[in-house]
C-alpha positions in Angstrom: 0.0 0.0 0.0 1.6 3.3 -1.1 1.5 6.5 1.0 -1.2 7.8 -1.4 -3.2 4.7 -0.8 -2.8 5.1 3.0 -4.1 8.7 2.8 -7.0 7.6 0.7 -7.8 4.9 3.2 -7.7 7.4 5.9 -10.2 9.7 4.1 -12.6 6.8 3.4 -12.4 5.6 7.0 -13.1 9.0 8.3 -16.1 9.5 6.0 -17.5 6.0 6.9 -17.0 6.7 10.6 -18.8 10.0 10.4 -21.6 8.6 8.2 -22.1 5.9 10.8 -22.3 8.5 13.6 -19.2 7.5 15.4 -16.7 9.9 17.0 -13.1 8.7 17.0 -13.4 7.9 20.7 -16.6 5.9 20.4 -15.2 3.9 17.4 -12.0 3.2 19.4 -14.0 1.9 22.3 -16.3 -0.3 20.1 -13.4 -1.7 18.0 -11.0 -2.1 20.8 -8.4 0.3 19.3 -6.2 2.9 20.9 -7.1 6.5 20.0 -3.6 7.2 18.7 -3.8 4.2 16.3 -7.1 5.3 14.8 -6.0 8.9 14.5 -2.8 7.9 12.7 -4.7 5.7 10.3 -7.2 8.5 9.5 -4.2 10.8 8.8 -2.5 8.2 6.6 0.4 8.2 9.0 0.7 4.4 9.5 2.5 2.6 6.7 0.7 -0.6 5.7 -1.9 -0.7 8.6 -2.8 -4.2 9.8 -5.5 -5.8 7.6 -7.0 -7.3 10.7 -7.4 -3.8 12.3 -9.1 -2.5 9.1 -11.4 -5.6 9.1 -12.4 -4.9 12.7 -13.1 -1.2 11.9 -15.1 -2.2 8.9 -17.2 -4.7 10.9 -18.0 -2.0 13.6 -18.9 0.6 10.9 -21.1 -2.0 9.0 -19.2 -1.6 5.7 -17.1 -4.0 3.7 -13.3 -4.2 3.8 -13.2 -3.3 0.1 -15.2 -0.1 0.8 -12.4 1.1 3.1 -9.4 -0.2 1.3 -10.8 1.0 -2.1 -9.9 -2.2 -4.1 -12.3 -4.2 -6.2 -13.4 -7.4 -4.6 -11.1 -10.3 -5.6 -12.4 -13.1 -7.7 -14.0 -15.7 -5.5 -11.5 -18.4 -4.5 -12.3 -21.7 -6.1 -13.0 -24.0 -3.2 -12.2 -27.7 -3.5 -14.0 -30.4 -1.5 -12.1 -33.0 0.4 -13.0 -36.7 0.1 -15.1 -36.2 3.2 -16.9 -33.2 1.7 -15.0 -30.4 3.6 -14.6 -27.1 1.8 -13.9 -24.7 4.7 -11.7 -25.0 7.8 -11.9 -23.1 11.0 -8.8 -23.1 13.2 -8.5 -22.2 16.9 -5.6 -20.0 17.9 -4.2 -20.8 21.4 -2.6 -24.2 21.7 -3.4 -24.8 18.0 -1.9 -22.2 15.7 0.3 -20.9 18.5 1.7 -22.6 21.6 1.0 -21.0 24.9 2.9 -22.8 27.5 1.6 -20.8 30.4 5.1 -19.5 31.0 3.5 -16.1 31.3 2.0 -17.1 34.6 5.4 -18.2 35.9 6.9 -14.8 34.9 4.1 -12.9 36.4 4.3 -14.9 39.7 8.1 -14.2 39.9 7.5 -10.4 39.3 4.7 -10.3 41.8 6.5 -12.5 44.3 3.5 -14.8 44.7 3.0 -18.6 44.3 2.8 -19.7 40.7 -0.9 -20.6 40.9 -2.1 -17.2 42.0 -1.8 -15.3 38.7 -3.4 -18.2 36.8 -6.3 -18.4 39.2 -6.9 -14.6 38.8 -6.6 -14.9 35.0 -9.3 -17.5 34.7 -11.6 -15.7 37.0 -11.8 -12.8 34.5 -11.0 -14.7 31.2 -14.7 -15.1 30.1 -15.4 -11.4 30.6 -12.4 -10.2 28.7 -12.8 -12.7 25.8 -16.5 -11.9 25.5 -15.7 -8.2 25.1 -17.4 -7.3 28.4 -14.2 -5.9 29.8 -11.5 -3.8 28.0 -7.8 -4.7 28.1 -7.2 -1.6 30.2 -9.8 -2.8 32.8 -8.3 -6.3 32.7 -4.8 -5.0 33.3 -5.9 -2.6 36.0 -7.8 -5.4 37.8 -5.1 -8.0 37.7 -2.3 -5.5 38.2 -4.1 -4.2 41.3 -4.7 -7.6 42.8 -1.1 -8.7 42.1 0.3 -5.3 43.2 2.1 -4.8 39.9 1.8 -1.2 38.7 1.7 -0.9 34.9 0.8 -4.6 34.5 0.4 -5.5 30.8 -1.0 -9.0 30.1 -0.3 -8.7 26.4 3.4 -8.2 26.9 3.7 -11.2 29.1 1.5 -13.3 26.7 3.5 -12.3 23.6 6.8 -13.0 25.2 5.7 -16.5 26.2 3.9 -17.5 22.9 5.4 -19.0 19.7 4.0 -20.5 16.5 3.1 -24.1 16.6 5.7 -25.9 14.5 4.4 -27.0 11.1 1.0 -25.2 11.3 2.0 -22.2 9.2 2.8 -24.6 6.3 -0.3 -26.6 6.9 -2.6 -23.5 6.9 -0.9 -22.1 3.7 -1.4 -25.5 2.0 -5.1 -25.5 3.1 -5.7 -21.9 2.0 -4.8 -22.8 -1.6 -7.6 -25.4 -1.7 -10.3 -24.5 0.9 -11.8 -21.5 2.6 -10.0 -20.9 5.9 -10.9 -19.0 9.0 -10.2 -18.3 12.7 -12.7 -19.2 15.4 -11.2 -18.1 18.6 -12.0 -17.1 22.2 -9.7 -14.1 22.2 -9.1 -10.9 24.1 -9.7 -7.6 22.3 -7.0 -6.8 19.8 -5.0 -10.0 20.4 -5.4 -11.4 16.9 -3.9 -8.2 15.5 -1.0 -8.3 17.9 -0.3 -11.9 17.1 -0.3 -11.1 13.4 1.9 -8.0 13.9 4.4 -10.2 15.7 4.3 -12.8 12.9 3.0 -15.5 15.3 0.0 -16.4 13.1 0.3 -17.9 9.7 1.0 -15.2 7.0 -2.1 -15.9 5.0 -5.4 -14.1 4.2 -8.1 -15.6 6.3 -11.5 -15.6 4.7 -13.3 -15.2 8.0 -12.3 -14.3 11.5 -14.7 -15.0 14.3 -13.2 -13.3 17.4 -15.2 -13.8 20.6 -14.4 -10.3 21.8 -16.0 -8.8 18.7 -18.9 -11.4 18.4 -19.6 -11.1 22.2 -20.1 -14.8 22.3 -17.8 -17.6 23.5 -17.1 -21.1 22.4 -18.8 -23.5 23.2 -22.0 -21.3 23.0 -24.2 -22.1 20.0 -24.4 -18.5 18.8 -20.8 -18.2 17.9 -21.0 -21.4 15.8 -24.1 -20.1 14.1 -22.2 -16.9 13.2 -19.2 -18.9 11.9 -21.5 -21.0 9.8 -23.2 -18.0 8.3 -19.9 -16.2 7.6 -18.4 -19.3 5.9 -21.1 -19.4 3.2 -21.1 -23.2 3.6 -23.3 -26.0 4.9 -22.5 -27.4 8.3 -21.4 -30.7 6.8 -18.8 -28.8 4.7 -17.0 -27.3 7.7 -14.0 -28.7 9.6 -13.2 -27.2 13.0 -9.8 -27.8 14.6 -9.5 -27.0 18.3 -7.6 -28.2 21.3 -10.7 -28.2 23.5 -12.9 -31.3 23.4 -15.8 -29.3 24.8 -15.5 -26.8 21.9 -15.3 -29.4 19.2 -18.1 -31.5 20.7 -20.4 -28.4 20.5 -19.5 -28.1 16.8 -19.9 -31.8 16.1 -23.5 -31.7 17.6 -24.3 -29.1 14.9 -23.1 -31.4 12.1 -19.6 -30.0 11.6 -16.6 -32.2 11.0 -14.2 -31.8 13.9 -10.7 -32.6 14.8 -9.1 -32.4 18.3 -5.7 -30.8 18.1 -3.2 -32.4 20.5 -1.0 -29.5 21.4 1.7 -31.6 23.1 2.0 -33.6 19.8 1.4 -31.2 16.9 3.1 -33.5 14.3 0.4 -36.2 14.7 -2.4 -33.6 14.7 -1.1 -32.0 11.5 -1.0 -35.5 9.8 -4.6 -36.0 10.8 -5.7 -32.6 9.5 -3.9 -33.3 6.1 -5.6 -36.6 5.9 -9.0 -35.1 6.7 -8.4 -32.5 3.9 -7.2 -34.9 1.3 -8.7 -33.5 -1.9 -11.4 -35.5 -3.7 -10.1 -37.1 -6.9 
């Protein structure tokens, strides 16, 4: 994207925001963005803004990504069908596309000088609220930081420092993206998908659909988030494959007629082989 394109993007974004009745502050709150980031995008001051950020803004404003970016819609990707009839794959993020070894809790405990289980217990106490989008990252950080007595606590920094791509998954997703529709279906904190992408921790592909719980205000394994994912995929339930490390989450999808595959995060090589087998193209 050239600087001229970035300035044009900024003008289109500003016009769409004003037409939708949002101030910069209200759009930032709704989209989970910092004020400085949005202001810089509208000024054309950010070189190559994250496509995930622009997608999130477009979703809040009720416009298409193409309307903001100003490019003609690409030709529809030709989707193959696997031998089992799959044409679209949804991937979970944590302990699937990235490995989260919970080292963050160890580092937080050391910094707070508390037993290792204390920060993890606090984290899970608020996890549903933050992943549902009922709590902002600032509120989450203030809450945990206050209880841990860590001024300036930043969960995102601890998380990103402790997270790495799952070996082999970037290659698998790139291979799948050439043949099938692909998407993310994740219980995620506001803005975390963008941060993972910015840090090159997620596969460097264009996902057709991103269902982020903090934007959908629904969590796996609730039915509403699967209904949204089905609608956004443009497929039938029996054409979807869902890959997740949580048996509870995949069982919920399986009850709705989806193909499912449990990802064994301690043994990604075997899981990748099973995904490739499930996606073996029809002859």
